[in-house]
N, C-alpha and C positions, 0 to 999 in steps of 0.2 A: 430421478424426481418424477412423480406421477402427474400427468397432465389432466386437466378437466376433460371428462369423456365427451362432452358435447361441443367442445371448441377445439378445432384443429389448428395446430401451430405449424403445420407442414409448409416449408418454403420460406418461413420468416427469416430475415437476416439477423444473425446473432453475433457476428464478428466480421471484420474486414481488415486486411493488411495488404499494402501495395509493395511489391518486391522491387529489387534494383532494376529489373527489366521493364518495370511499369505495369506488370500484370496484377490484377486485383484478385486476391485469394479471399474467398467467402466461406463463412461457416453458416450453414443453413439448417434450420430445424427440420426434423423428420416427424412423421406422424406418430411414432412411438416415443417421442420425447428426446431422441438422440440428436446428433449433429453430423452433417456430412460436409465435405469440402468440395468447392467448385471454383474454377478459375475463369476469369473473364478478362478480355482486353480492356485497356483503359488509356485514354488520351488526356494527359495533363493540359491545363489551360491557364491563361492569364488574360486580364482585361487591359486594354491599351488605350492611351490617349493619342498615340501617334503610330500609325501602321508601319512607318519606316524603321521602327526599332527592331524588327525581326530580320532585317537584312543580314545576310551572311550566315544564318543559322539554318542548316540543311533540314528540309522536311517540315519546317514550321509553316502552317497554313493560317491565313488571316481571314476572318469572317467579319463583314460589316454588319453592325447592329443597327436596329431601327431606333429612331429618336435622336435627340440633340444633347444627350448627357455628356459628362466629361469623358467617360470611357465609351468610345464609339466603335471599337474593334475588339474582336475576341481572337486570341492566338491559340491554336491547337498544335501540340507537339505529338509526333507519332509514337514516342516512347519517352521514358524517364530521362535517359541520357541527353536527348535533344532538348528537353525542357530545362534541365539543369544547366546546359550550355547557354541557353537563351537567358536564364536568370543571371548567370555570371557576366553576360555581355551587356546587361541593362546599365546605361550610364547613370551617374548620380543626378538626382533631380528629375528623372524621367517620370512621366505620368503613367504608372503601371501598377497593377496590384494583382495578387493571386492568393488563393486560400491555402493555408497551412494547417495541418499536415495534408498529404495527398489523399489520405483516407477520407477526409472531409470533402475534398474535391470529388471523389468518386460518388459519395452520397448525394451531393448536389447535382452532379451531372446525370445520375440515373434516377433522381427524385425518389430515393429510397431512405428509409429510417431504420436505425437499429431497433430491434425488439418491437416493431411497429404495432402489430396486432396480438402480440403475446399478452396473456394475462399474467399477473405477478407470480403465481405458483409455477408457471411454465418457464420462468427465467432460471437458468442453472447458476445458483449462487454458492459461493464458498466464503465462509468467514475464517479468518486466519489470525492466530495469536501465538507468540512464542514465549517460552520461559528460558531465561539465561542464568548462568552462574559465573562466579568469579573466584579467583584464588583468594585464600585467607589474607585479610588485610588489604585487599585490592580495591576496596570501595565499590562504586557502581560498575557493573559489568561493561567492559569495553571490548568490542569485537576485534580491535587491533592487537590486543594482548593474546599471545599464543595460547595461554592456559585458560582464558575465558571462553566459554563454550555455549552452544545451544543445547539446553537440557531436554526440551520437549517442544513439539509443534502441535498445537491444537487446531483442528480443522472441523468445520461443520458444513455438511452438504445437505441442505434441506433439513430433514428431521434426523439425518444420520451423522453422528459424531465420529471423528477419527482422531486418535491420539498417537503421535509418533514420539517415541521415548528413546533417549540416549541409553544404550546398553551399559556402557562403562565410560569413565572419563579418560578417553584416549583419542588421539587424532584419528585413528582408523575407525573407531565407533562413530565419531561425529561425521566423518566423510560418508559412512554408510547411511546415516540419518539424512543427510542432505540429498544424497542420491535417491533415497526412498521418497523424499518429498517431491522430487522431480517426477518420479514414476506415478505417484498418487495424483498429482495435478494433471498429468497427461491422461491417465485412465479416467478420471472423473470429468475432465474437460469442462470446467465451469465457464460461463459467459462473463461472470463478474467475480472479482476477488475483493473482499471487504475487510476493513479493520479500523480500529481507533488508534490514530497516530501511526498508521501502518507505513507511511512514507519515511518519517523521520526515525522510526525505530525498527519495526519488524523486518521490512524488506531491506533496509539499509544494513542492518545487522547480518541478515542472511547473505547479502551480497559480499560483505567483507569476509565472512567465514567460508563462503564458496571460493573466494579468491585465495584464501589461505590454503585450502585443500585442492585447488585447481579443479573445482567442480563447476560445470557450466550452470548459470542461472536459467535453466531450461523451463521457464514457466509460461512461455507464450504458446500460441497455437502455430500450426503449420511447421513445426520443428524449429521455431525461432526462440532466441534467448531474450531475456529482459534487457531493456535499454535504459540506462540511468543518466540523468542530466540534472544540473542545478536549475531550480525554478523558483519563481516568486508568485505570491498571491496577494493582491491588495484587498484588505478587509477594512472598509471605512477609511480611517486615517492611518491605519497600520499596514506594514508590509510583513508578510510571513515568508521567510526563506526556507526551502525544504528540498531534499534530494528526490526529485520526481522519478518514478519508475513506470515506464511504458511497457506493456505486454502486448506484442502483436496479436491481434485477433481477440483480445480480452479487454475489459474495462477494469480499472482499479478505483475503488471508492474508499476515501479516507474520511470517516465521520468526524474526526478531530477538526478537519478543515470545514466540513459542511456545517457543523453546529455553530462555528463562528460566523459564517455567512448568514445562518438562520437568526443569529442574535444581533445583527447589525442595527436594526431599527429599535427593537425593544430595549437592548442593553440591560437585560435582567439577570444575566448569568455572571457569577463572580469568578468562576473557574470553568475550564473545559475538559477536565479529567473525566474518565469514563464513569466513575461513581457520581460525580457532580451532575453530569448530563442525565444519568438515569434517574436521579432524584428530581431534577428540574422538569423532566418530561413526564413525570408521574409513573414511570415504570416501577419504581419502588419509593416508599416513604423515606426510608433510611436504611443504612446497612445494619444487619443483625449481627451482633458480636457476642462472643462468649469465651470461656476459658475452662480447661480441665487439666488434670494431672495424669501422667502415665508413669507407673513405677514398675521396675523389675529389679532383681538383685544387682544387676549390673549398671543400671542407669535410672535417673529420676528426671523426667521431663515435664516442663510446664508448657502446655499447648494453648496458644491464643488463636481463636478461630473467628473469621469474618465471612458471613454469607451475604451475597448481593444478588437479588433476583435480576434476571435479564430476560429478554424476549425468547431466548433459546434454552432456558433453564436457569440454574443457579451457578454463580461463580463463587468458588470457595477458596479462601486463602488461609493456610495454617502455618503459623510461625512456631518453631521449636526452640524452646529456651531451656538451658540446663539449670535446673533448680538447685543442684547440689554444689554449685561453684559460684563464688562471688568474684568479680573481676576488679582489679585495681586499674587506675588510669594507665599505668605502665603496660598493662596487658592489651590495651585498646589500639596501640600503634600510633598514638598521637605524637606530633612533633613536640619537642621539649618546651618551646615557647607557648604552644597551644595548651599543653598540659599545665603550665604555670598559670596562664590566664584563667583557665577553667577552675583550677584549684582555688584561686583567689575569689572568683565569682561565687562559688558555692558557700563561701564563708560569710557572705553578706547576709544581713538579718532579713532582707526581703528582696523581691524581684522575681523575674521569670527568665528561663532559658529555653529558647526554641530549638528543637532538633528538626531540621527540614531536609527534604530531598525526595527524589522520585522513588517509586516502589522498587525494592531490591537494592537500594543504596546502602543499607546497613543501619538504619535508624534504630531498629529494635535492639 
């Protein structure tokens, strides 16, 4: 990514991760727009309401703070192991508090900010989106199914697109695709990875496929793997549960969550899908749709095309329908009771039937 020539980003903090030994690993911007690693010592700390709570924990030092507030002492641990021992020994009901995670402690202790004086074009950004497939009759793609796979990974680094495509529908080819993704992320070294619904779909799907092939989710900096955990976000009166993905030294931005926080006060959005958000924010007035036919002596296809402008270009979806074959209900894989209900409904003189489901679930 090209920096602005008259504004230097050298030395700006672009990522931080605290290892098990308590050392802070930093990703610092260089003058040419790259990133370099630096390691600093770090002393974890906690605020105390009673200095006696650190008794018995080796190496923990107590500093008396000025003022008459609730937390009148500050406990410093020489390393992470001593700090974690101190935390385990804290009795229930004790007046004590500390910042989580330790990376945030480092930022407060050193009075530093991530990306502090970077201008937006100097931030190394990566947009990520995956396309998946499923076995015939399998419904929506499920990463837990051995035959459902990642078909492609779309990446955007600034103005540079990168498309990783499955060579063939085999386990060996999908494993190579996942390893290639690891290599590309390491080589491009983004500060931020972004996507829409990236926590609940893209990254979680990749996690499960990596687990299937015993491929490490090596998407973090400093040679570290992704860390997954269950998390919750409160949006007004609602709770959103999602599988959070933390990447050491990098930030993950999920616009599906951010747009719901954006809409808390106005409550103007009816849905939070990517197309709905693009229309609401004025990126596009509406999706542009069309259709055409492709004929050869061997096949007759009806192609349904949808174009959606985005800030990074146009998103295009093409659905391929076989025009030469009509399907019966029995061809669709419906359960017998469902087939009977649907057959009765379509005999009604009036009414409407809704076919719903996420993209790729088989509505067409």
